[in-house]
N, C-alpha and C positions, 0 to 999 in steps of 0.2 A: 906593652894592651894599652886602648881605650878606658879604661873602668869608670868615665863620665856618659859616653856610649851606648856600657853594656847597663849600665843602672838607666838612663836615657830607656832603652829596650825594656828592661823590666815594667817597667812602669806602665810603657806600652801594653805590653802583654794582662797586666794586673790590669788595668784599668778598660783592657775588651773583654778579660772572660768576668770579671764581676756583676756588668747585670744580669738581674735577674732575666733569665729564661728558660727556654726545656732543658738547658742543658746545667742548670743551677735545680730545674726543680728535680732532676736527675740524683744528680747529685745528693741532695738534703735529704731526699724519700730514699736512697739505699743506704745513706749512712744513720739512718736512725734505724732502719731495717734490718741493717744484715753489721754496723758496723764502718768506721773508717779508713777500715782496708780500704775494702770495696768501695765505699763512696770513694776515696781517695783517685783508686784508681780509676775511677768513672767519668774523675775532671781531667783527670794524665790522659784520657783518648784527647781529653777536647785542648787539653796542650801542649801535646806533638800537633795534631791536627791547626791550631796558629803556629808553633813552628812550619809545619808545610809552608800554609802560608804567608807567611815570614820570611819565606829561603826565596820566595814569587819573589817580594817585593825587594827584597833588600838585592838580591843577583840581576834585577830587570830582567827577569823574564817573561817576555812581552810575550812574542808566543805562546806559551803558556794560560799567562795572565789571561788570553785573550781567543783562549780555547774554552775556558773554562765561565768567563762572562759570555760569550756565547752560547754554551750550556746553562747561560742559568737557570732557564724556565724549565726545561726536562729531570736537573739539578734539585729544584724545589718541589715539581713534583712525590721526585723520590724522597725527597726529606717529608710532604709530609703525610706521605702514606707509612711511614717508618713509624713518626712519629705520633700517627693513627694509631696504627697497628700497637705500641706498647703502653698509649694512653685504655685502649679496649683493654688490653691484662693485666695493668692493673686494676682497674675493675672489676674484672672477673673473677682473678687470682686472690686467695686466699693470702694471709700474709704467713703463716708459719710454712704452706707450701712453698715461696717463693724464699725462705730462706730459706731449705732445704735444697732448693737449686743454685742455692747461688755458696752453699756450704762444698756445692761436689767437687772434685778436683779440677783446675783448667779457670776455674769460677772469678780469676781476677781478669783470666787474659781476655773473658767474656763481656766483663765492666766495661773495661778497654777498649777493644776493637768494638763495638756499639756504640758506645762514644763518638769513638774517631771518624765514627761511617756516617751521625748523624750532624754530627759538628760539616764534616768535608764539602753535605748538600745547603753546604751556607757558602757560594763560590763566591760575593759581595763580601767578601769579607776581603779579598784579595785586595779589593779598591782601596781597604782603610786600610790595610799593611803600605801600599802603594805611596797611599796619599802623608799618611806618615812617617815615614821615612824618607819622603822627598822633603819634607820637611827638617826632619833631623841634619840632612842634609848630605843623604847617601847620593844622591843621580842617581843617571838609572845605571852604572854601571860599578858599585862600589867595591876597593880594596876585596881581596878574597877574604883577605885576615876580619877587616872590618866588617865584611855579610855574615861570616862567623861568629860574632863577637855578639850581629844585634841578635841574627835565629838563638843565640844562648840566651841572652837576656831575654828575648820573649816568651821562650820558653820556659823560663826560670822562672818571670814574673808570671804565669800565667798556673804554674806547679806551684807557687807559694799559695798561690790566693786557695786551691784547692784544697790542698792540704789544711790550712786554716777554717775553710769552711767544714770539711769532710772532720775533723776532731772536735771543732764545735759544739755542731751538731749531732756529734756521738757520743757528746759528755752529757748528753740530757735523755738520753734515749733509754737509762734504766728505771727512768721516773715513767714512763708512759707503758702502760697495757697496753691488752691486746684490741678491745674495743680502739682503743682511742689509735696506734699501728695502721687499722683498715678502716680509720675515717679518713686519715690521713692517705693513706693508699686514692680513694675514693676521690679524695679531693685532686689529689696530682695529677690521678686517668683525665678525670675532666679538664684538668687545664693543659695539661697534652692535649687534649681534643682540640680544646679551644685552639690553645698555637696552628695545632696540623690547618683545621678554619684557616688563619687566616692569611698563613703561609699560603697553603691552594688559593686565599680569594687572589691573594697579589700574585703569584704566577701565572695565574689567568687573567688577570685583570689588567696583566701585558701584555 
């Protein structure tokens, strides 16, 4: 096992997950409102999507990569609509009702799948993985063992970031009252609407 390759790939997953964007915002908001479990599972959805993109880059699946790139505009429009829907939902739904919703059976799966779907609507991430993996010397068709190692590294690095973020944010949630949580939801909803508008403008600008 090439541990150096694994740790390099984990660093890639960590660096791609770390910048604050709509997924990070959702992870923070859900960790504050619902606790570390739901916040982490939300981030885990992004980590799984990153691993899927990483697999395409590691195995050099050019046909699928080109297919995702060709669908970049419709996927971006879909993602913008999804972000807008979540933003409006945060603005209109009281924190107590949200907490009740995500306390129901299957809530963890909903938290994970919603962010997984959101992350998949950004197919340009594939190009980042392809470029970085090429820089690691993986080439267009790395060995199966190395490719699997890189995918595992990306997933672990991304998941580690979301775990740390969820635990860190959830550690202070007990200090916040309902009014402040409502304000956080409103701010998060506005930011998600802003991300949706930016993504829509970029998609239509192409």
